[in-house]
MDTraj code that builds the backbone (N, CA, C; nanometers):
import mdtraj as md
import numpy as np

residues = "MET GLN ILE VAL LEU PRO PRO GLU VAL GLU ALA LEU VAL GLN ARG GLN ILE THR SER GLY LYS TYR GLN ASN ALA ILE ALA VAL ILE LEU ALA GLY VAL LYS LEU LEU GLU GLN GLN GLU ASP ILE TYR GLN GLY ARG LEU GLN ASP LEU GLN GLN ASP ALA ARG ILE GLY".split()
xyz = np.array([
    [14.5202, -5.3913, 4.3512],
    [14.6037, -5.3252, 4.2538],
    [14.5132, -5.2428, 4.1619],
    [14.5542, -5.1218, 4.1384],
    [14.4829, -5.0373, 4.0440],
    [14.5773, -5.0015, 3.9310],
    [14.5267, -5.0069, 3.8098],
    [14.6074, -4.9694, 3.6945],
    [14.5310, -4.8693, 3.6093],
    [14.6054, -4.7890, 3.5378],
    [14.5460, -4.6947, 3.4444],
    [14.5889, -4.7375, 3.3050],
    [14.4909, -4.7652, 3.2216],
    [14.5195, -4.8100, 3.0857],
    [14.5289, -4.6898, 2.9926],
    [14.6194, -4.6966, 2.8967],
    [14.6220, -4.5931, 2.7935],
    [14.4873, -4.5936, 2.7195],
    [14.4465, -4.4795, 2.6666],
    [14.3152, -4.4710, 2.6016],
    [14.2932, -4.5759, 2.4917],
    [14.3968, -4.6070, 2.4126],
    [14.3782, -4.7044, 2.3051],
    [14.3554, -4.8449, 2.3605],
    [14.4170, -4.8780, 2.4728],
    [14.3957, -5.0093, 2.5343],
    [14.2581, -5.0143, 2.5987],
    [14.2202, -4.9066, 2.6624],
    [14.0869, -4.8996, 2.7221],
    [13.9797, -4.9147, 2.6134],
    [14.0014, -4.8547, 2.4975],
    [13.9064, -4.8673, 2.3867],
    [13.8999, -5.0114, 2.3379],
    [14.0137, -5.0783, 2.3309],
    [14.0167, -5.2186, 2.2900],
    [13.9374, -5.3045, 2.3884],
    [13.9589, -5.2815, 2.5165],
    [13.8866, -5.3568, 2.6188],
    [13.7366, -5.3329, 2.6022],
    [13.6985, -5.2091, 2.5829],
    [13.5569, -5.1762, 2.5676],
    [13.4966, -5.2413, 2.4429],
    [13.5726, -5.2452, 2.3334],
    [13.5234, -5.3114, 2.2119],
    [13.5006, -5.4604, 2.2355],
    [13.5884, -5.5234, 2.3110],
    [13.5728, -5.6659, 2.3404],
    [13.4477, -5.6908, 2.4233],
    [13.4213, -5.6019, 2.5170],
    [13.3007, -5.6146, 2.6006],
    [13.1762, -5.5916, 2.5149],
    [13.1794, -5.4876, 2.4330],
    [13.0656, -5.4535, 2.3476],
    [13.0346, -5.5654, 2.2485],
    [13.1387, -5.6350, 2.2025],
    [13.1175, -5.7438, 2.1066],
    [13.0433, -5.8609, 2.1700],
    [13.0407, -5.8650, 2.3011],
    [12.9740, -5.9742, 2.3714],
    [13.0655, -6.0917, 2.4005],
    [13.1887, -6.0817, 2.3554],
    [13.2821, -6.1918, 2.3779],
    [13.3211, -6.2025, 2.5250],
    [13.3269, -6.0898, 2.5923],
    [13.3622, -6.0855, 2.7344],
    [13.2564, -6.0058, 2.8092],
    [13.2372, -6.0403, 2.9352],
    [13.1332, -5.9743, 3.0142],
    [13.1822, -5.8468, 3.0822],
    [13.3130, -5.8396, 3.1096],
    [13.3642, -5.7215, 3.1786],
    [13.5138, -5.7058, 3.1533],
    [13.5685, -5.5958, 3.2012],
    [13.7093, -5.5649, 3.1776],
    [13.8017, -5.6693, 3.2398],
    [13.7647, -5.7202, 3.3547],
    [13.8484, -5.8213, 3.4209],
    [13.8626, -5.9448, 3.3321],
    [13.7547, -5.9868, 3.2675],
    [13.7600, -6.1041, 3.1808],
    [13.8529, -6.0790, 3.0617],
    [13.8507, -5.9584, 3.0068],
    [13.9388, -5.9244, 2.8944],
    [14.0843, -5.9272, 2.9402],
    [14.1118, -5.8662, 3.0540],
    [14.2484, -5.8617, 3.1070],
    [14.2980, -6.0025, 3.1377],
    [14.2143, -6.0853, 3.1973],
    [14.2540, -6.2235, 3.2284],
    [14.2859, -6.3019, 3.1016],
    [14.2078, -6.2813, 2.9963],
    [14.2353, -6.3490, 2.8698],
    [14.3716, -6.3064, 2.8161],
    [14.4034, -6.1781, 2.8280],
    [14.5332, -6.1289, 2.7829],
    [14.6474, -6.1870, 2.8649],
    [14.6283, -6.1968, 2.9936],
    [14.7319, -6.2527, 3.0812],
    [14.7530, -6.4016, 3.0506],
    [14.6445, -6.4737, 3.0263],
    [14.6566, -6.6158, 2.9906],
    [14.7317, -6.6327, 2.8592],
    [14.7040, -6.5461, 2.7636],
    [14.7749, -6.5516, 2.6360],
    [14.9237, -6.5242, 2.6552],
    [14.9564, -6.4275, 2.7376],
    [15.0960, -6.3979, 2.7686],
    [15.1635, -6.5185, 2.8330],
    [15.0934, -6.5828, 2.9235],
    [15.1479, -6.7018, 2.9894],
    [15.1737, -6.8135, 2.8874],
    [15.0814, -6.8326, 2.7933],
    [15.0996, -6.9340, 2.6898],
    [15.2209, -6.9023, 2.6028],
    [15.2372, -6.7759, 2.5667],
    [15.3523, -6.7359, 2.4863],
    [15.4823, -6.7618, 2.5614],
    [15.4844, -6.7327, 2.6902],
    [15.6031, -6.7573, 2.7719],
    [15.6352, -6.9063, 2.7760],
    [15.5321, -6.9892, 2.7909],
    [15.5535, -7.1343, 2.7931],
    [15.6127, -7.1824, 2.6609],
    [15.5606, -7.1311, 2.5496],
    [15.6130, -7.1675, 2.4177],
    [15.7583, -7.1236, 2.4055],
    [15.7868, -7.0005, 2.4473],
    [15.9227, -6.9484, 2.4403],
    [16.0182, -7.0342, 2.5228],
    [15.9780, -7.0695, 2.6439],
    [16.0640, -7.1504, 2.7303],
    [16.0881, -7.2876, 2.6684],
    [15.9861, -7.3457, 2.6088],
    [16.0023, -7.4758, 2.5440],
    [16.0996, -7.4679, 2.4280],
    [16.0874, -7.3639, 2.3473],
    [16.1790, -7.3478, 2.2341],
    [16.3211, -7.3210, 2.2825],
    [16.3328, -7.2419, 2.3871],
    [16.4650, -7.2124, 2.4418],
    [16.5310, -7.3408, 2.4913],
    [16.4561, -7.4236, 2.5605],
    [16.5117, -7.5499, 2.6091],
    [16.5532, -7.6400, 2.4932],
    [16.4711, -7.6422, 2.3875],
    [16.5067, -7.7226, 2.2699],
    [16.6374, -7.6735, 2.2079],
    [16.6498, -7.5421, 2.1953],
    [16.7730, -7.4866, 2.1371],
    [16.8952, -7.5151, 2.2248],
    [16.8754, -7.5053, 2.3551],
    [16.9871, -7.5335, 2.4468],
    [17.0274, -7.6796, 2.4366],
    [16.9298, -7.7674, 2.4238],
    [16.9605, -7.9100, 2.4094],
    [17.0337, -7.9343, 2.2786],
    [16.9861, -7.8739, 2.1700],
    [17.0525, -7.8872, 2.0401],
    [17.1964, -7.8368, 2.0467],
    [17.2181, -7.7290, 2.1177],
    [17.3528, -7.6731, 2.1287],
    [17.4444, -7.7679, 2.2059],
    [17.3914, -7.8350, 2.3082],
    [17.4718, -7.9304, 2.3840],
    [17.5070, -8.0521, 2.2987],
    [17.4122, -8.0937, 2.2151],
    [17.4345, -8.2115, 2.1306],
    [17.5317, -8.1804, 2.0183],
    [17.5121, -8.0662, 1.9543],
    [17.5864, -8.0427, 1.8326],
    [17.6862, -7.9356, 1.8426],
])
top = md.Topology()
chain = top.add_chain()
for i, resn in enumerate(residues, 1):
    res = top.add_residue(resn, chain, resSeq=i)
    for name in ("N", "CA", "C"):
        top.add_atom(name, md.element.get_by_symbol(name[0]), res)
traj = md.Trajectory(xyz[None], top)
């Protein structure tokens, strides 16, 4: 898969690499994908809690 990043996103990726926090663009992208996955998990958990509350009350 090949993707083209908007210039501002490409600059962000480059800043992360330059800071030394990540070794390459793939590592930055993977960190972002993991964060997205964590947010989705949190959202699903909250949604299930709300659905349970709605069934109870």
